[in-house]
C-alpha positions in Angstrom: 129.1 159.3 153.7 128.4 159.3 150.1 131.4 157.2 149.3 130.2 154.4 151.7 126.8 154.1 150.1 126.4 150.5 148.8 124.3 149.9 145.8 122.0 146.9 145.9 122.0 144.7 142.8 118.6 143.5 141.9 118.5 139.9 140.7 115.8 138.3 138.6 114.1 138.7 135.2 112.3 141.7 133.9 108.8 141.3 132.5 110.1 141.9 129.0 112.7 139.1 129.3 110.1 136.7 130.6 107.7 137.5 127.7 110.5 137.1 125.2 111.4 133.6 126.6 107.7 132.5 126.6 107.3 133.7 123.0 110.3 131.6 121.9 109.0 128.5 123.8 105.6 128.9 122.1 107.1 129.2 118.6 109.3 126.2 119.2 106.3 124.1 120.5 104.2 125.1 117.5 106.9 124.0 115.1 107.6 120.7 116.9 104.1 119.4 117.6 103.1 118.3 114.1 106.4 116.4 113.7 105.9 114.8 117.1 102.4 113.7 116.1 103.7 111.9 113.0 106.5 110.3 115.0 103.9 109.1 117.6 101.7 107.7 114.9 104.6 105.8 113.3 105.6 104.4 116.7 102.0 103.2 117.3 101.9 101.6 113.8 105.2 99.8 114.6 103.7 98.6 117.9 100.6 97.3 116.2 102.6 95.5 113.6 104.8 93.9 116.2 101.8 92.8 118.3 100.2 91.2 115.2 103.4 89.4 114.1 103.8 88.1 117.7 100.2 86.8 117.8 100.7 85.2 114.4 103.8 83.4 115.7 101.9 82.4 118.8 99.1 80.9 116.7 101.6 79.0 114.5 103.4 77.6 117.5 100.1 76.6 119.1 99.0 74.8 116.0 102.2 72.8 116.0 102.2 72.2 119.8 98.5 71.1 120.0 98.6 69.4 116.6 95.3 71.1 115.8 94.2 73.9 113.5 94.5 77.3 115.1 92.9 80.5 113.9 93.7 84.1 114.3 90.9 86.4 113.4 89.7 90.0 114.0 87.4 90.2 117.0 85.9 93.1 118.8 84.1 91.0 121.4 86.8 88.5 122.2 84.4 85.6 122.0 83.6 85.4 118.2 85.3 86.3 114.9 84.2 89.4 113.0 83.1 88.9 109.4 85.0 91.9 108.1 88.6 92.4 107.1 89.0 95.2 109.7 91.5 94.2 112.5 91.5 97.6 114.2 89.2 96.5 117.1 91.5 93.7 118.2 91.8 90.0 117.4 91.8 86.6 119.0 93.6 83.2 118.7 91.7 80.0 119.3 91.9 76.2 118.7 89.6 75.2 115.8 89.0 71.6 116.9 86.0 70.9 114.7 86.8 73.1 111.7 83.9 75.5 112.0 86.2 78.5 112.2 84.7 79.7 115.5 85.6 78.9 119.1 83.3 76.3 120.5 84.1 77.0 124.2 86.0 79.5 126.3 88.7 76.9 126.7 89.4 77.0 123.0 90.4 80.7 123.2 94.2 81.0 123.6 94.6 84.7 123.5 92.5 87.9 123.0 94.1 91.2 122.1 91.7 94.1 122.3 92.2 97.4 120.4 96.0 97.6 120.5 96.2 100.6 118.3 95.3 104.2 118.4 91.9 105.5 117.3 93.5 107.1 114.2 95.1 103.9 112.8 93.3 101.3 110.7 94.4 97.7 110.3 92.9 96.3 107.1 93.3 92.7 106.0 93.5 91.4 102.4 90.1 91.5 100.7 88.2 88.3 101.2 90.6 87.0 104.0 88.9 87.5 107.4 91.0 84.8 109.2 94.4 83.4 109.3 94.3 79.6 109.8 97.3 77.5 110.7 97.4 73.8 110.1 99.0 71.3 112.6 102.2 71.4 110.7 102.5 75.3 111.0 101.5 76.1 107.4 99.0 78.8 106.6 96.1 77.8 104.3 94.9 79.9 101.4 96.6 82.8 99.8 99.1 85.1 101.5 97.5 87.4 104.0 98.5 91.1 104.3 97.3 93.3 107.1 97.9 96.9 106.2 98.4 99.5 108.9 97.1 102.9 107.6 96.4 106.4 108.9 92.9 107.7 109.1 93.5 109.7 105.9 94.6 106.7 103.9 98.4 106.7 104.1 100.1 103.3 104.4 102.5 103.1 107.4 103.4 99.5 107.2 102.0 95.9 106.8 102.3 92.4 108.3 102.5 89.8 105.6 102.0 86.0 106.1 103.1 83.6 103.4 101.8 80.1 102.8 104.5 78.6 104.9 103.0 80.5 107.8 105.9 82.9 108.5 104.9 86.5 109.2 107.1 89.5 108.3 106.7 93.2 108.7 107.1 95.8 105.9 107.4 99.6 106.0 107.2 101.5 102.7 110.4 103.5 101.9 108.3 106.3 100.2 104.8 107.5 101.1 102.1 105.2 99.7 98.4 104.9 99.6 96.6 102.3 101.7 95.4 99.4 99.6 91.8 98.7 99.3 
């Protein structure tokens, strides 16, 4: 009878094997998380720059289409322009029919974009430039406008630059740089 005894083979993991696998997973996650955070922040910066450039193109096209001055400005409320150069809270595009640089009615507001970025990113405009104004021919008035996209600790991730012809372009630094201003 001893020759006919079948041995049962136990399948599964031992507790030691399970703990070893969990330890390896935790170490890999600990190494990968900081890199993923930086990647996520760069992706959010790219999305913010793309949204800004798109809104600038919309404002330019609206000025040409309506044959009226159109303004893009930072706005947290969505009904009036903010007086600061901080675009982090959102922005709006509106027709400036009377040249007072504020929307006169809700019908003048063409688009409102509220807080499109993460809480850690800052969007800072050129000092002294709180608005981007397009003339009916699509040109931008005043000096070039640069809106820098920066981390909370002051590193420049990119920028959106508008020239006097009214054309926006995006820029990403090749090497780490400090946020201007």
